[in-house]
OpenMM code with the backbone's topology and positions (N, CA, C; nanometers):
from openmm import Vec3, app, unit

residues = "MET ALA THR PRO ALA THR PRO ALA THR ARG ARG ARG GLU PRO GLY ALA ARG GLY ARG LEU ARG VAL ALA ASP ARG VAL TYR ALA ARG ILE ALA ALA ARG ALA ALA ARG GLU ALA LEU ALA ASP ALA TRP SER GLY ARG ALA GLU ARG GLY GLY PRO PRO LYS VAL SER VAL ALA ALA PRO GLY SER THR VAL THR VAL ARG VAL ALA VAL ASP LEU PRO PHE PRO ALA ASP LEU ALA ALA LEU ALA ARG ALA VAL ARG GLU ARG ILE VAL ALA GLN VAL GLY GLY LEU THR GLY THR ARG VAL ALA GLU VAL VAL VAL VAL VAL GLU ARG LEU VAL THR GLY GLY ALA ALA".split()
positions = [
    Vec3(0.0837, -0.1170, 0.0000),
    Vec3(0.0000, 0.0000, 0.0000),
    Vec3(0.0890, 0.1245, 0.0000),
    Vec3(0.0620, 0.2167, -0.0896),
    Vec3(0.1426, 0.3381, -0.1022),
    Vec3(0.1060, 0.4376, 0.0056),
    Vec3(0.2056, 0.5044, 0.0576),
    Vec3(0.1806, 0.6079, 0.1584),
    Vec3(0.1540, 0.7389, 0.0885),
    Vec3(0.0660, 0.8189, 0.1438),
    Vec3(0.0364, 0.9474, 0.0796),
    Vec3(0.1597, 1.0387, 0.0857),
    Vec3(0.1752, 1.1182, -0.0183),
    Vec3(0.2899, 1.2097, -0.0244),
    Vec3(0.2710, 1.3235, 0.0744),
    Vec3(0.3744, 1.3512, 0.1480),
    Vec3(0.3725, 1.4651, 0.2395),
    Vec3(0.4216, 1.5872, 0.1631),
    Vec3(0.3950, 1.7059, 0.2140),
    Vec3(0.4408, 1.8257, 0.1432),
    Vec3(0.5923, 1.8251, 0.1174),
    Vec3(0.6697, 1.7652, 0.2058),
    Vec3(0.8149, 1.7641, 0.1891),
    Vec3(0.8581, 1.6695, 0.0771),
    Vec3(0.7806, 1.5650, 0.0489),
    Vec3(0.8207, 1.4680, -0.0527),
    Vec3(0.7483, 1.4865, -0.1855),
    Vec3(0.6504, 1.5704, -0.1897),
    Vec3(0.5746, 1.5932, -0.3122),
    Vec3(0.6595, 1.6695, -0.4131),
    Vec3(0.6599, 1.6226, -0.5373),
    Vec3(0.7372, 1.6905, -0.6420),
    Vec3(0.6542, 1.8035, -0.7001),
    Vec3(0.7161, 1.9171, -0.7133),
    Vec3(0.6480, 2.0315, -0.7735),
    Vec3(0.7037, 2.0559, -0.9131),
    Vec3(0.6236, 2.1176, -0.9939),
    Vec3(0.6660, 2.1547, -1.1281),
    Vec3(0.7823, 2.2523, -1.1186),
    Vec3(0.8751, 2.2495, -1.2186),
    Vec3(0.9924, 2.3362, -1.2117),
    Vec3(0.9596, 2.4840, -1.1905),
    Vec3(0.8588, 2.5342, -1.2552),
    Vec3(0.8233, 2.6752, -1.2413),
    Vec3(0.7714, 2.7112, -1.1037),
    Vec3(0.7267, 2.6126, -1.0296),
    Vec3(0.6704, 2.6384, -0.8970),
    Vec3(0.7737, 2.6233, -0.7855),
    Vec3(0.8953, 2.5837, -0.8201),
    Vec3(0.9975, 2.5596, -0.7182),
    Vec3(1.0694, 2.6853, -0.6731),
    Vec3(1.0656, 2.7875, -0.7506),
    Vec3(1.1366, 2.9103, -0.7156),
    Vec3(1.2161, 2.9615, -0.8342),
    Vec3(1.3079, 3.0525, -0.8075),
    Vec3(1.3874, 3.1116, -0.9145),
    Vec3(1.5352, 3.0999, -0.8812),
    Vec3(1.6148, 3.1043, -0.9856),
    Vec3(1.7591, 3.1051, -0.9707),
    Vec3(1.8091, 3.2391, -1.0216),
    Vec3(1.8854, 3.3076, -0.9396),
    Vec3(1.9434, 3.4364, -0.9796),
    Vec3(2.0941, 3.4184, -0.9880),
    Vec3(2.1495, 3.4379, -1.1069),
    Vec3(2.2938, 3.4279, -1.1275),
    Vec3(2.3488, 3.5698, -1.1293),
    Vec3(2.4490, 3.5956, -1.0472),
    Vec3(2.5081, 3.7287, -1.0395),
    Vec3(2.5822, 3.7620, -1.1687),
    Vec3(2.5829, 3.8891, -1.2043),
    Vec3(2.6514, 3.9331, -1.3258),
    Vec3(2.7989, 3.8933, -1.3240),
    Vec3(2.8629, 3.8979, -1.2081),
    Vec3(3.0056, 3.8635, -1.2007),
    Vec3(3.0290, 3.7159, -1.2349),
    Vec3(2.9298, 3.6315, -1.2111),
    Vec3(2.9418, 3.4904, -1.2476),
    Vec3(2.9400, 3.4763, -1.4001),
    Vec3(2.8462, 3.5441, -1.4650),
    Vec3(2.8426, 3.5435, -1.6111),
    Vec3(2.9752, 3.5957, -1.6666),
    Vec3(3.0278, 3.7024, -1.6063),
    Vec3(3.1519, 3.7631, -1.6537),
    Vec3(3.2698, 3.6673, -1.6408),
    Vec3(3.2781, 3.5955, -1.5308),
    Vec3(3.3894, 3.5010, -1.5118),
    Vec3(3.3810, 3.3844, -1.6103),
    Vec3(3.2601, 3.3351, -1.6324),
    Vec3(3.2423, 3.2265, -1.7288),
    Vec3(3.2814, 3.2748, -1.8687),
    Vec3(3.2375, 3.3951, -1.9051),
    Vec3(3.2666, 3.4498, -2.0380),
    Vec3(3.4164, 3.4754, -2.0556),
    Vec3(3.4826, 3.5267, -1.9526),
    Vec3(3.6264, 3.5529, -1.9618),
    Vec3(3.7039, 3.4229, -1.9819),
    Vec3(3.6664, 3.3227, -1.9078),
    Vec3(3.7343, 3.1934, -1.9223),
    Vec3(3.7102, 3.1347, -2.0618),
    Vec3(3.5872, 3.1450, -2.1094),
    Vec3(3.5543, 3.0939, -2.2428),
    Vec3(3.6357, 3.1666, -2.3499),
    Vec3(3.6521, 3.2977, -2.3360),
    Vec3(3.7310, 3.3747, -2.4330),
    Vec3(3.8770, 3.3299, -2.4306),
    Vec3(3.9329, 3.3113, -2.3104),
    Vec3(4.0720, 3.2640, -2.2999),
    Vec3(4.0877, 3.1269, -2.3655),
    Vec3(3.9930, 3.0377, -2.3400),
    Vec3(3.9992, 2.9041, -2.3993),
    Vec3(3.9889, 2.9096, -2.5515),
    Vec3(3.9024, 2.9966, -2.6028),
    Vec3(3.8837, 3.0068, -2.7476),
    Vec3(4.0093, 3.0579, -2.8174),
    Vec3(4.0892, 3.1380, -2.7470),
    Vec3(4.2084, 3.1975, -2.8067),
    Vec3(4.3375, 3.1232, -2.7728),
    Vec3(4.3304, 3.0208, -2.6928),
    Vec3(4.4511, 2.9519, -2.6445),
    Vec3(4.5389, 2.9029, -2.7589),
    Vec3(4.4810, 2.8399, -2.8583),
    Vec3(4.5607, 2.7884, -2.9703),
    Vec3(4.6243, 2.9009, -3.0504),
    Vec3(4.5544, 3.0129, -3.0654),
    Vec3(4.6079, 3.1251, -3.1430),
    Vec3(4.7302, 3.1857, -3.0756),
    Vec3(4.7356, 3.1795, -2.9428),
    Vec3(4.8489, 3.2380, -2.8691),
    Vec3(4.9630, 3.1392, -2.8492),
    Vec3(4.9384, 3.0109, -2.8666),
    Vec3(5.0444, 2.9138, -2.8384),
    Vec3(5.1626, 2.9333, -2.9324),
    Vec3(5.2824, 2.9225, -2.8775),
    Vec3(5.4034, 2.9353, -2.9556),
    Vec3(5.4449, 3.0778, -2.9860),
    Vec3(5.3785, 3.1761, -2.9260),
    Vec3(5.4132, 3.3163, -2.9507),
    Vec3(5.4964, 3.3700, -2.8349),
    Vec3(5.5906, 3.4568, -2.8674),
    Vec3(5.6781, 3.5164, -2.7664),
    Vec3(5.6004, 3.6145, -2.6791),
    Vec3(5.5129, 3.6931, -2.7390),
    Vec3(5.4361, 3.7928, -2.6644),
    Vec3(5.2894, 3.7535, -2.6676),
    Vec3(5.2235, 3.7748, -2.5558),
    Vec3(5.0815, 3.7395, -2.5462),
    Vec3(4.9992, 3.8621, -2.5082),
    Vec3(4.8712, 3.8533, -2.5378),
    Vec3(4.7804, 3.9614, -2.5028),
    Vec3(4.7391, 3.9534, -2.3576),
    Vec3(4.6748, 4.0578, -2.3132),
    Vec3(4.6250, 4.0625, -2.1759),
    Vec3(4.4983, 3.9816, -2.1598),
    Vec3(4.4497, 3.9728, -2.0373),
    Vec3(4.3262, 3.8973, -2.0131),
    Vec3(4.2054, 3.9692, -2.0733),
    Vec3(4.1028, 3.8950, -2.1106),
    Vec3(3.9825, 3.9586, -2.1645),
    Vec3(3.9149, 4.0450, -2.0585),
    Vec3(3.8551, 4.1534, -2.1041),
    Vec3(3.7780, 4.2414, -2.0157),
    Vec3(3.6311, 4.2215, -2.0520),
    Vec3(3.5513, 4.1813, -1.9546),
    Vec3(3.4127, 4.1425, -1.9818),
    Vec3(3.3165, 4.2282, -1.9018),
    Vec3(3.2094, 4.2689, -1.9667),
    Vec3(3.0971, 4.3308, -1.8969),
    Vec3(2.9704, 4.2606, -1.9448),
    Vec3(2.8745, 4.2503, -1.8555),
    Vec3(2.7496, 4.1813, -1.8890),
    Vec3(2.6298, 4.2632, -1.8445),
    Vec3(2.5208, 4.2387, -1.9111),
    Vec3(2.3910, 4.2925, -1.8723),
    Vec3(2.2942, 4.1760, -1.8777),
    Vec3(2.2198, 4.1584, -1.7716),
    Vec3(2.1260, 4.0463, -1.7651),
    Vec3(1.9846, 4.0973, -1.7415),
    Vec3(1.9246, 4.1568, -1.8453),
    Vec3(1.7866, 4.2025, -1.8300),
    Vec3(1.6891, 4.0861, -1.8486),
    Vec3(1.6189, 4.0516, -1.7464),
    Vec3(1.5214, 3.9430, -1.7579),
    Vec3(1.5855, 3.8068, -1.7647),
    Vec3(1.5447, 3.7280, -1.8631),
    Vec3(1.5906, 3.5891, -1.8714),
    Vec3(1.7015, 3.5685, -1.9740),
    Vec3(1.7615, 3.6762, -2.0227),
    Vec3(1.8719, 3.6653, -2.1171),
    Vec3(1.9921, 3.7424, -2.0650),
    Vec3(2.1057, 3.7203, -2.1274),
    Vec3(2.2271, 3.7923, -2.0898),
    Vec3(2.2939, 3.8442, -2.2168),
    Vec3(2.3473, 3.9653, -2.2084),
    Vec3(2.4245, 4.0257, -2.3156),
    Vec3(2.5671, 4.0414, -2.2648),
    Vec3(2.6633, 3.9993, -2.3454),
    Vec3(2.8033, 4.0003, -2.3044),
    Vec3(2.8824, 4.0909, -2.3978),
    Vec3(2.9695, 4.1733, -2.3396),
    Vec3(3.0654, 4.2528, -2.4167),
    Vec3(3.2032, 4.2099, -2.3691),
    Vec3(3.2873, 4.1650, -2.4623),
    Vec3(3.4205, 4.1176, -2.4256),
    Vec3(3.5238, 4.1898, -2.5114),
    Vec3(3.6234, 4.2482, -2.4446),
    Vec3(3.7332, 4.3150, -2.5132),
    Vec3(3.8552, 4.2240, -2.5041),
    Vec3(3.9150, 4.1941, -2.6181),
    Vec3(4.0270, 4.1007, -2.6230),
    Vec3(4.1434, 4.1592, -2.7024),
    Vec3(4.2613, 4.1083, -2.6726),
    Vec3(4.3796, 4.1323, -2.7544),
    Vec3(4.3918, 4.0109, -2.8456),
    Vec3(4.4286, 4.0347, -2.9719),
    Vec3(4.4427, 3.9245, -3.0666),
    Vec3(4.5823, 3.9249, -3.1271),
    Vec3(4.6328, 3.8056, -3.1572),
    Vec3(4.7631, 3.7979, -3.2238),
    Vec3(4.7495, 3.8444, -3.3683),
    Vec3(4.8574, 3.9043, -3.4179),
    Vec3(4.8576, 3.9506, -3.5561),
    Vec3(4.9885, 3.9116, -3.6200),
    Vec3(4.9912, 3.8565, -3.7359),
    Vec3(4.8792, 3.8339, -3.8262),
    Vec3(4.8006, 3.7088, -3.7890),
    Vec3(4.6724, 3.7148, -3.8130),
    Vec3(4.5821, 3.6020, -3.7894),
    Vec3(4.4488, 3.6344, -3.8563),
    Vec3(4.3636, 3.5357, -3.8669),
    Vec3(4.2291, 3.5561, -3.9198),
    Vec3(4.1446, 3.6125, -3.8063),
    Vec3(4.1366, 3.7442, -3.7994),
    Vec3(4.0705, 3.8117, -3.6876),
    Vec3(3.9218, 3.7784, -3.6801),
    Vec3(3.8556, 3.7718, -3.7941),
    Vec3(3.7124, 3.7400, -3.7960),
    Vec3(3.6879, 3.5999, -3.7405),
    Vec3(3.7723, 3.5046, -3.7779),
    Vec3(3.7559, 3.3671, -3.7286),
    Vec3(3.7813, 3.3606, -3.5779),
    Vec3(3.8799, 3.4345, -3.5300),
    Vec3(3.9075, 3.4351, -3.3854),
    Vec3(3.7919, 3.4983, -3.3083),
    Vec3(3.7385, 3.6092, -3.3591),
    Vec3(3.6243, 3.6738, -3.2931),
    Vec3(3.5030, 3.5815, -3.2928),
    Vec3(3.4810, 3.5121, -3.4025),
    Vec3(3.3690, 3.4168, -3.4115),
    Vec3(3.3879, 3.3032, -3.3108),
    Vec3(3.5107, 3.2532, -3.2975),
    Vec3(3.5391, 3.1458, -3.2016),
    Vec3(3.5120, 3.1922, -3.0584),
    Vec3(3.5506, 3.3154, -3.0273),
    Vec3(3.5247, 3.3712, -2.8944),
    Vec3(3.3744, 3.3796, -2.8706),
    Vec3(3.3025, 3.4335, -2.9676),
    Vec3(3.1568, 3.4493, -2.9546),
    Vec3(3.0886, 3.3136, -2.9342),
    Vec3(3.1228, 3.2163, -3.0172),
    Vec3(3.0591, 3.0846, -3.0083),
    Vec3(3.0911, 3.0149, -2.8759),
    Vec3(3.2158, 3.0279, -2.8303),
    Vec3(3.2546, 2.9631, -2.7038),
    Vec3(3.1813, 3.0265, -2.5867),
    Vec3(3.1666, 3.1582, -2.5872),
    Vec3(3.0945, 3.2265, -2.4793),
    Vec3(2.9485, 3.1834, -2.4775),
    Vec3(2.8853, 3.1799, -2.5928),
    Vec3(2.7441, 3.1384, -2.5992),
    Vec3(2.7281, 2.9971, -2.5443),
    Vec3(2.8165, 2.9072, -2.5854),
    Vec3(2.8068, 2.7676, -2.5415),
    Vec3(2.8326, 2.7536, -2.3915),
    Vec3(2.9358, 2.8192, -2.3408),
    Vec3(2.9716, 2.8048, -2.1994),
    Vec3(2.8695, 2.8711, -2.1070),
    Vec3(2.8327, 2.9944, -2.1366),
    Vec3(2.7359, 3.0645, -2.0508),
    Vec3(2.6017, 2.9921, -2.0539),
    Vec3(2.5561, 2.9572, -2.1725),
    Vec3(2.4292, 2.8857, -2.1837),
    Vec3(2.4331, 2.7487, -2.1191),
    Vec3(2.5417, 2.6772, -2.1413),
    Vec3(2.5535, 2.5414, -2.0877),
    Vec3(2.5667, 2.5369, -1.9369),
    Vec3(2.6404, 2.6302, -1.8792),
    Vec3(2.6639, 2.6266, -1.7351),
    Vec3(2.5538, 2.6930, -1.6526),
    Vec3(2.4844, 2.7912, -1.7105),
    Vec3(2.3830, 2.8631, -1.6326),
    Vec3(2.2408, 2.8378, -1.6797),
    Vec3(2.2251, 2.7877, -1.8019),
    Vec3(2.0910, 2.7687, -1.8554),
    Vec3(2.0281, 2.8980, -1.9036),
    Vec3(2.1056, 3.0043, -1.9081),
    Vec3(2.0558, 3.1343, -1.9515),
    Vec3(2.0840, 3.1525, -2.0997),
    Vec3(1.9869, 3.2052, -2.1711),
    Vec3(2.0050, 3.2307, -2.3144),
    Vec3(2.0903, 3.3558, -2.3313),
    Vec3(2.1913, 3.3460, -2.4172),
    Vec3(2.2780, 3.4593, -2.4473),
    Vec3(2.2192, 3.5319, -2.5671),
    Vec3(2.1708, 3.6530, -2.5437),
    Vec3(2.1051, 3.7291, -2.6496),
    Vec3(2.2058, 3.7865, -2.7486),
    Vec3(2.3224, 3.8288, -2.6983),
    Vec3(2.4207, 3.8928, -2.7856),
    Vec3(2.5582, 3.8853, -2.7219),
    Vec3(2.6586, 3.8679, -2.8051),
    Vec3(2.7982, 3.8766, -2.7624),
    Vec3(2.8667, 3.9759, -2.8544),
    Vec3(2.9178, 4.0811, -2.7968),
    Vec3(2.9917, 4.1819, -2.8723),
    Vec3(3.1395, 4.1609, -2.8429),
    Vec3(3.2171, 4.1326, -2.9474),
    Vec3(3.3611, 4.1128, -2.9325),
    Vec3(3.4302, 4.2393, -2.9835),
    Vec3(3.5064, 4.3022, -2.8959),
    Vec3(3.5800, 4.4229, -2.9304),
    Vec3(3.7286, 4.3886, -2.9290),
    Vec3(3.7966, 4.4176, -3.0382),
    Vec3(3.9409, 4.3943, -3.0445),
    Vec3(4.0083, 4.5199, -2.9896),
    Vec3(4.0672, 4.5066, -2.8719),
    Vec3(4.1331, 4.6193, -2.8055),
    Vec3(4.2717, 4.6459, -2.8642),
    Vec3(4.3422, 4.5394, -2.8969),
    Vec3(4.4815, 4.5557, -2.9390),
    Vec3(4.5218, 4.4367, -3.0239),
    Vec3(4.6017, 4.4633, -3.1257),
    Vec3(4.6631, 4.3564, -3.2051),
    Vec3(4.8070, 4.3440, -3.1585),
    Vec3(4.8463, 4.2228, -3.1248),
    Vec3(4.9791, 4.1973, -3.0714),
    Vec3(5.0636, 4.1343, -3.1810),
    Vec3(5.1643, 4.2068, -3.2244),
    Vec3(5.2563, 4.1513, -3.3220),
    Vec3(5.3675, 4.0807, -3.2455),
    Vec3(5.4407, 4.0030, -3.3117),
    Vec3(5.5454, 3.9266, -3.2465),
    Vec3(5.5250, 3.7825, -3.2853),
    Vec3(5.6128, 3.7357, -3.3655),
    Vec3(5.5972, 3.6026, -3.4212),
    Vec3(5.6160, 3.4918, -3.3219),
    Vec3(5.6360, 3.3767, -3.3741),
    Vec3(5.6523, 3.2570, -3.2927),
    Vec3(5.7799, 3.2672, -3.2096),
    Vec3(5.7749, 3.2029, -3.0953),
    Vec3(5.8899, 3.2063, -3.0047),
    Vec3(6.0036, 3.1231, -3.0569),
] * unit.nanometer
topology = app.Topology()
chain = topology.addChain("A")
for resn in residues:
    res = topology.addResidue(resn, chain)
    for name in ("N", "CA", "C"):
        topology.addAtom(name, app.Element.getBySymbol(name[0]), res)
């Protein structure tokens, strides 16, 4: 014979369980790490490297907008590197937080010349 469910053991629908609030700094840290990972291969073997990405986020409602400023190696396919950064940020932020990324703006702050080490 089954025992009746008590309020503590009763399963509620996901929308009725409450809300999750992710701080903007969490989105920023995830995005910064994703940008570094996306550019790791482009920087490997170079004598000089760029600085860390600078990230700002806005999370209005259920989406997040990310602005990331990066240094890129030169010469390189800048459009492909920016696309890789954008795609990695969308995948990481969305995958780790469940939040939809509405927009990623990649700003190239500096081109770093200096060939292979």
